[in-house]
C-alpha positions as CSV (number, residue, x, y, z in Angstrom):
1,M,91.0,68.9,38.3
2,N,89.0,67.1,40.8
3,V,87.6,63.6,39.8
4,R,85.2,61.9,41.7
5,P,85.1,58.1,42.5
6,I,82.4,56.1,41.6
7,S,80.8,54.4,44.4
8,G,80.3,50.4,44.9
9,A,76.7,51.0,45.3
10,S,76.1,52.4,41.8
11,V,78.5,50.1,39.9
12,G,76.4,46.8,41.5
13,A,73.1,48.5,40.3
14,R,74.3,48.7,36.8
15,V,75.6,45.1,36.6
16,R,72.3,43.6,37.9
17,G,70.7,45.6,35.3
18,R,72.4,44.1,32.5
19,K,71.4,40.7,34.3
20,R,67.9,41.1,34.3
21,A,68.0,42.4,30.8
22,G,69.6,39.2,29.9
23,A,67.2,37.1,31.8
24,L,64.5,38.9,29.9
25,M,66.0,38.1,26.3
26,T,66.5,34.6,27.3
27,G,62.6,34.2,28.6
28,V,61.3,35.5,25.2
29,L,63.5,33.4,23.3
30,L,62.1,30.2,25.2
31,L,58.6,31.4,24.8
32,A,59.1,31.8,20.6
33,V,60.8,28.0,20.9
34,T,57.7,26.8,22.5
35,A,55.2,28.6,20.3
36,C,56.7,27.1,17.0
37,G,57.0,23.8,18.3
38,G,53.2,23.5,18.5
39,G,52.8,20.3,20.3
40,G,53.7,20.5,23.7
41,G,52.0,22.5,26.9
42,S,49.1,21.4,28.6
43,D,47.0,21.0,25.2
44,S,49.2,17.6,24.6
45,G,48.5,16.0,28.1
46,S,51.9,14.3,27.9
47,G,55.5,15.5,26.6
48,D,55.1,13.0,23.2
49,G,53.9,15.7,21.0
50,K,50.8,14.1,20.1
51,G,47.5,15.9,20.3
52,K,44.1,15.3,20.1
53,D,44.2,16.2,16.1
54,H,47.0,13.5,15.5
55,P,46.4,11.2,12.7
56,T,46.3,8.3,15.2
57,Q,43.6,9.4,17.0
58,Q,40.8,10.3,13.9
59,G,39.8,6.9,14.0
60,K,41.1,3.8,11.6
61,Q,39.9,3.1,7.9
62,S,36.6,1.2,7.6
63,E,37.0,-2.6,7.7
64,A,34.1,-3.1,5.3
65,V,34.5,-4.1,1.8
66,V,32.2,-3.3,-0.9
67,T,32.2,-5.3,-4.0
68,I,30.5,-4.3,-7.4
69,A,29.5,-6.4,-10.1
70,P,29.7,-5.9,-12.9
71,K,33.3,-4.5,-13.1
72,D,33.9,-0.8,-13.3
73,G,33.3,0.1,-16.8
74,A,32.1,-3.2,-18.5
75,K,30.3,-3.5,-21.5
76,S,27.8,-5.6,-23.2
77,V,26.6,-6.7,-19.5
78,D,23.2,-8.8,-19.4
79,T,20.3,-7.1,-18.2
80,S,19.2,-10.2,-15.9
81,G,21.0,-11.7,-13.3
82,A,24.6,-9.5,-13.7
83,L,24.1,-6.7,-11.4
84,K,24.9,-7.3,-8.0
85,V,26.3,-5.2,-4.8
86,G,28.0,-7.0,-1.8
87,A,29.8,-6.3,1.4
88,A,32.1,-8.5,3.5
89,K,33.3,-7.5,7.1
90,G,30.5,-5.3,7.3
91,K,26.9,-4.6,6.2
92,L,25.4,-2.7,3.1
93,T,23.5,0.9,4.2
94,E,22.8,2.3,1.1
95,V,22.6,1.0,-2.7
96,E,21.5,3.5,-5.4
97,V,21.8,2.3,-9.1
98,R,20.4,4.9,-11.9
99,D,20.8,5.2,-15.3
100,A,21.7,8.2,-17.6
101,K,18.6,9.8,-17.3
102,G,18.7,9.7,-13.3
103,A,16.0,7.1,-13.3
104,K,16.4,5.2,-10.4
105,V,16.5,0.9,-10.1
106,E,14.7,-0.3,-7.5
107,G,16.0,-2.9,-5.2
108,A,16.7,-4.8,-2.1
109,I,19.2,-5.1,0.7
110,T,18.8,-9.0,1.8
111,G,21.1,-11.1,3.8
112,G,21.1,-8.8,6.9
113,G,22.9,-6.3,4.6
114,A,25.2,-9.0,3.0
115,T,23.6,-8.3,-0.6
116,W,21.8,-6.4,-2.9
117,T,20.2,-7.2,-5.9
118,P,17.7,-5.3,-8.4
119,S,14.1,-6.0,-8.0
120,T,13.7,-5.8,-12.0
121,H,15.6,-6.4,-15.0
122,L,17.6,-3.3,-16.6
123,A,17.1,-1.9,-20.1
124,A,18.8,-2.7,-23.1
125,S,21.8,-0.4,-24.3
126,T,21.8,1.8,-21.1
127,K,24.4,3.2,-19.0
128,Y,23.9,2.7,-15.6
129,T,26.0,4.1,-12.5
130,V,26.2,2.6,-8.8
131,H,27.0,4.0,-5.5
132,A,26.9,1.7,-2.7
133,V,28.0,2.4,1.2
134,A,28.8,-0.3,4.0
135,K,29.6,0.3,7.6
136,D,31.8,-2.0,9.7
137,S,31.1,-3.0,13.1
138,A,32.3,0.2,14.7
139,G,29.9,2.2,12.3
140,R,32.9,3.4,10.0
141,A,31.6,3.7,6.2
142,A,33.4,2.6,3.1
143,A,32.1,3.1,-0.5
144,E,32.4,2.2,-4.1
145,D,31.4,3.6,-7.4
146,S,30.9,2.0,-10.1
147,S,29.5,2.0,-13.8
148,F,28.5,-0.2,-16.6
149,T,26.5,-0.1,-20.3
150,T,24.2,-3.5,-20.6
151,L,24.1,-5.3,-24.2
152,T,22.5,-4.0,-27.4
153,P,20.2,-7.3,-28.2
154,Q,20.2,-8.4,-31.5
155,N,17.0,-10.5,-31.5
156,T,14.0,-8.3,-29.8
157,F,10.3,-9.1,-29.2
158,V,7.3,-6.6,-28.4
159,G,3.4,-7.3,-27.5
160,Y,0.4,-6.6,-29.2
161,F,-2.0,-5.7,-26.6
162,T,-5.9,-5.1,-26.3
163,P,-7.9,-3.2,-25.4
164,E,-6.3,0.0,-26.8
165,D,-4.8,3.1,-24.6
166,G,-7.5,5.4,-23.6
167,S,-10.4,2.8,-24.5
168,T,-13.7,2.4,-22.4
169,V,-14.7,-1.1,-22.3
170,G,-17.2,-3.9,-20.9
171,V,-16.6,-5.7,-17.5
172,G,-15.4,-8.9,-19.3
173,M,-12.7,-7.4,-20.9
174,P,-9.2,-9.0,-19.9
175,F,-5.6,-7.2,-20.8
176,S,-4.6,-9.5,-23.3
177,V,-0.8,-9.8,-24.8
178,H,0.4,-11.5,-27.8
179,F,4.1,-11.8,-27.8
180,T,5.6,-11.6,-31.2
181,R,8.5,-14.5,-30.2
182,G,7.6,-17.7,-27.9
183,I,8.4,-17.0,-24.6
184,T,10.6,-19.7,-22.5
185,N,11.3,-16.8,-19.6
186,P,7.7,-16.9,-18.9
187,E,8.3,-15.6,-14.9
188,G,10.1,-12.6,-16.0
189,V,8.0,-11.4,-18.7
190,E,5.2,-11.5,-16.4
191,K,6.9,-9.9,-13.5
192,A,7.7,-6.8,-16.2
193,I,4.1,-6.3,-16.6
194,K,2.6,-4.3,-13.7
195,I,-1.2,-3.8,-13.2
196,K,-2.7,-1.2,-11.0
197,T,-6.4,-0.2,-10.5
198,E,-8.6,2.3,-9.0
199,P,-10.5,0.5,-6.8
200,A,-7.9,-2.0,-6.0
201,V,-8.7,-5.4,-7.1
202,D,-6.1,-8.4,-7.3
203,V,-5.3,-9.1,-10.9
204,E,-3.5,-12.2,-12.0
205,G,-2.2,-13.2,-15.1
206,H,-2.6,-16.3,-17.0
207,W,-0.4,-17.9,-19.8
208,F,-2.2,-19.4,-23.1
209,G,0.6,-21.5,-24.8
210,N,4.0,-19.5,-24.5
211,D,3.1,-16.4,-26.7
212,R,-0.4,-15.5,-25.0
213,L,-0.6,-13.5,-21.6
214,D,-3.9,-12.9,-20.1
215,F,-4.8,-10.4,-16.8
216,R,-8.2,-10.3,-15.5
217,P,-9.7,-10.3,-11.8
218,E,-11.7,-13.1,-10.2
219,Q,-15.2,-11.6,-11.0
220,Y,-15.9,-9.3,-13.8
221,W,-14.5,-6.0,-13.5
222,K,-16.4,-3.3,-11.2
223,A,-18.1,-0.9,-13.4
224,G,-16.2,2.5,-13.4
225,T,-12.8,0.9,-12.6
226,K,-9.7,2.7,-13.9
227,V,-6.7,0.2,-15.1
228,T,-3.3,1.3,-15.3
229,V,-0.7,-1.4,-16.9
230,E,2.7,-0.8,-17.2
231,L,4.7,-2.7,-19.9
232,N,8.4,-2.5,-19.0
233,L,9.7,-5.1,-21.7
234,D,12.9,-3.3,-22.5
235,G,15.9,-5.7,-21.8
236,V,14.0,-8.3,-20.4
237,K,14.7,-11.6,-21.5
238,G,12.0,-13.6,-23.1
239,R,14.4,-16.6,-24.6
240,S,18.1,-17.2,-24.9
241,G,19.4,-14.2,-27.0
242,V,15.8,-12.7,-27.3
243,Y,15.0,-9.4,-25.4
244,G,11.7,-7.2,-25.5
245,K,12.0,-3.8,-26.7
246,Q,9.0,-2.4,-25.5
247,T,7.9,0.3,-22.8
248,K,4.9,1.5,-22.7
249,T,1.5,2.4,-20.0
250,V,-1.7,1.7,-21.2
251,K,-4.5,3.3,-19.3
252,F,-8.6,2.2,-20.1
253,T,-11.6,2.4,-18.0
254,I,-14.4,-0.4,-17.4
255,G,-18.0,1.0,-18.5
256,R,-21.4,-0.1,-17.3
257,N,-21.9,-3.3,-16.7
258,Q,-23.8,-5.5,-19.4
259,V,-24.0,-9.0,-19.7
260,S,-26.2,-10.5,-21.8
261,V,-27.7,-14.2,-21.5
262,V,-28.9,-16.5,-24.4
263,D,-30.9,-19.5,-23.8
264,A,-30.7,-21.6,-26.9
265,K,-33.5,-23.8,-25.9
266,K,-35.8,-20.6,-25.4
267,H,-34.3,-19.1,-28.4
268,T,-34.4,-15.7,-26.3
269,M,-31.6,-13.2,-25.3
270,K,-32.0,-11.4,-22.0
271,V,-29.8,-8.0,-22.0
272,T,-29.0,-6.9,-18.3
273,Q,-27.3,-3.8,-17.1
274,D,-26.2,-3.8,-13.4
275,G,-28.1,-7.1,-13.1
276,K,-31.5,-6.0,-14.2
277,V,-32.9,-7.0,-17.6
278,I,-33.5,-4.1,-20.1
279,K,-34.5,-6.0,-23.1
280,T,-35.4,-9.3,-24.2
281,L,-34.6,-10.3,-27.6
282,P,-35.6,-13.2,-30.2
283,V,-32.5,-15.1,-31.2
284,T,-31.6,-18.2,-33.5
285,T,-28.5,-20.2,-32.4
286,G,-26.8,-23.3,-33.9
287,K,-28.9,-25.9,-35.6
288,P,-28.5,-29.8,-34.6
289,G,-24.9,-30.6,-35.8
290,Y,-23.8,-27.1,-35.8
291,D,-24.4,-26.1,-32.3
292,T,-23.4,-22.7,-30.4
293,W,-20.9,-23.0,-27.7
294,N,-22.1,-22.8,-24.1
295,G,-20.3,-20.5,-21.8
296,Q,-19.2,-16.8,-21.3
297,M,-17.9,-15.2,-24.5
298,V,-16.2,-11.5,-24.5
299,M,-16.9,-9.1,-27.3
300,S,-13.8,-8.8,-29.2
301,E,-14.7,-7.2,-32.5
302,K,-17.4,-4.6,-34.0
303,L,-18.3,-4.7,-37.6
304,T,-21.0,-3.0,-38.9
305,V,-21.0,-5.4,-42.1
306,T,-18.7,-8.2,-42.8
307,R,-18.6,-10.9,-45.4
308,M,-18.8,-14.6,-43.4
309,N,-17.4,-17.7,-45.8
310,G,-18.0,-21.0,-44.5
311,E,-14.6,-22.4,-46.2
312,T,-13.0,-19.7,-43.7
313,V,-14.3,-22.0,-40.7
314,G,-14.2,-25.7,-42.0
315,Y,-18.1,-25.5,-43.3
316,G,-16.8,-25.8,-47.0
317,G,-19.1,-23.8,-49.6
318,E,-21.7,-24.0,-47.4
319,Y,-22.2,-20.5,-47.4
320,D,-20.9,-17.4,-48.4
321,I,-22.8,-14.1,-47.3
322,K,-20.9,-11.2,-48.1
323,D,-22.9,-8.4,-46.3
324,V,-23.5,-9.5,-42.7
325,P,-24.6,-6.6,-40.8
326,H,-24.1,-5.4,-37.2
327,A,-21.5,-8.4,-36.7
328,I,-19.9,-9.0,-33.2
329,R,-17.2,-11.3,-33.0
330,L,-17.2,-13.6,-29.7
331,T,-14.6,-16.2,-30.4
332,N,-11.5,-16.6,-32.6
333,S,-12.7,-19.4,-34.4
334,G,-15.7,-17.4,-36.2
335,T,-18.4,-17.1,-33.7
336,F,-20.6,-14.0,-33.8
337,I,-23.4,-12.4,-32.8
338,H,-24.9,-10.6,-35.5
339,G,-27.7,-9.3,-37.9
340,N,-29.4,-11.9,-39.7
341,Y,-31.9,-10.9,-43.0
342,W,-32.4,-14.4,-44.2
343,G,-33.6,-16.0,-41.2
344,G,-37.3,-15.8,-41.9
345,G,-39.4,-17.2,-38.9
346,A,-36.6,-18.8,-36.7
347,F,-35.9,-16.1,-34.3
348,G,-37.7,-17.0,-31.1
349,N,-38.9,-20.2,-32.6
350,Y,-35.9,-22.5,-33.7
351,N,-32.2,-22.9,-34.4
352,A,-31.1,-22.1,-37.9
353,S,-27.4,-21.2,-37.6
354,H,-23.9,-22.4,-38.2
355,G,-22.7,-21.7,-34.7
356,C,-23.6,-18.1,-34.4
357,V,-26.3,-16.2,-32.6
358,G,-28.7,-14.6,-35.0
359,L,-30.9,-11.4,-34.2
360,R,-33.4,-10.2,-37.0
361,D,-32.1,-7.4,-39.2
362,V,-32.6,-6.0,-42.5
363,R,-30.2,-6.4,-45.5
364,G,-27.9,-3.3,-45.6
365,G,-28.5,-2.9,-41.9
366,Y,-30.1,0.5,-42.1
367,S,-33.0,0.4,-39.7
368,K,-32.4,1.7,-36.4
369,S,-35.5,-0.3,-34.9
370,V,-34.3,-4.1,-35.7
371,P,-33.4,-5.9,-33.1
372,A,-29.9,-6.5,-34.2
373,A,-29.2,-3.0,-34.5
374,W,-30.4,-1.9,-31.2
375,F,-28.3,-4.5,-29.6
376,F,-25.1,-3.5,-31.8
377,N,-25.5,0.1,-30.8
378,H,-26.0,-0.7,-27.1
379,S,-23.0,-3.1,-27.0
380,M,-19.2,-2.5,-26.6
381,I,-16.3,-3.9,-26.8
382,G,-15.6,-6.5,-23.5
383,D,-19.3,-7.2,-23.2
384,V,-20.5,-10.5,-22.2
385,V,-22.7,-12.9,-23.8
386,V,-23.7,-15.8,-22.0
387,V,-25.2,-18.9,-24.0
388,K,-26.8,-21.5,-22.1
389,H,-28.6,-24.9,-22.9
390,S,-27.0,-25.4,-26.1
391,N,-26.0,-29.0,-26.9
392,D,-22.6,-28.4,-27.4
393,R,-19.4,-28.1,-24.7
394,T,-18.3,-25.0,-23.2
395,V,-16.3,-22.6,-25.1
396,D,-12.4,-23.2,-24.7
397,P,-10.9,-20.2,-22.3
398,D,-8.3,-19.5,-25.4
399,N,-10.8,-19.5,-28.0
400,G,-11.2,-15.5,-27.6
401,L,-10.8,-13.4,-24.8
402,N,-13.0,-16.1,-23.0
403,G,-10.7,-16.9,-19.9
404,W,-13.9,-16.5,-17.8
405,N,-14.6,-20.1,-18.3
406,M,-11.9,-21.3,-16.1
407,S,-12.0,-21.3,-12.1
408,W,-10.0,-19.1,-10.4
409,E,-7.7,-21.5,-8.8
410,K,-6.8,-23.1,-12.4
411,W,-6.5,-19.3,-13.8
412,K,-3.8,-18.6,-11.0
413,S,-2.1,-21.8,-11.6
């Protein structure tokens, strides 16, 4: 049998083939190792294995520190002065405070971003949430969230007010509030009452004692003015341990401009509308020793018929008339402009009353043609009656709704 020897060349080729296969396998293994490593190659820019997504390259934590008082979860928090938000090593950029219904509490960032305080008091028995954000000098943000619940007061007060919601009143009508408790925090209570008008006019408040607060403009209201009053007394501290419990919106409209001028010496009253005299009526005012107040007096009550007893105003048993017709109150002390069926020839001639302004009337007030009936039917709460040339002094501003007898400067002070 003839056997052919294998040539040297053939053997070398097989050896080189095996080497190439081995080298190829080694390359695949190296590639696999590199791919699993994930930190090398051109993406890293270095051989330390730290790429652009490494935690040390994402930015440091903000240095700003947000503080919220009261502490999270606090109960029975006071409605005034307790809520404060601050920032250290940074500036506040956002503060949002809301109650459980989502209503926002207004406030302001002050001190160049160092603090935030609410613009008004908080409501009582209410849960609030606080979200605050501050940024450090590098613009990195830090945030804090908190919640707390305000106190439930044991002692409360409300305000009884005039005029009524939805009413139309005369140009002299102030907005007057009588509080059920004496107020020792007048600034806080007055701040809780906001008045808006259309057209806009400056309206200022004035305190009479510690339980009455009246609001008015410098001059009589402009006819047609729409007034909106927001009584946000819920939670306001009126005095130590006593808080308001009233939230109400009151709207009223100013009617036509009617001002009536009584001349006690001439025994006449000129009724004006928009500055023009529409009627001149004969009157009788207070007789000597019982003179009628001078000054501007606002109608606060209209009574078709009422009883007038001298004992109620310090005149003993001098009179007791059970059916005085067409009576309109001008002061708390008992001054009225009213119908008078017993005055005889006094009207237009001499003064015969105990301080009231009398207009001729009939007993029972049934006639619409007499002066008292005409005036009663052409008047509304808030109209002004000005008395001049009487021998008495000017009526006190707090005797009725008569703050117009005080200068604007003194009113604001």
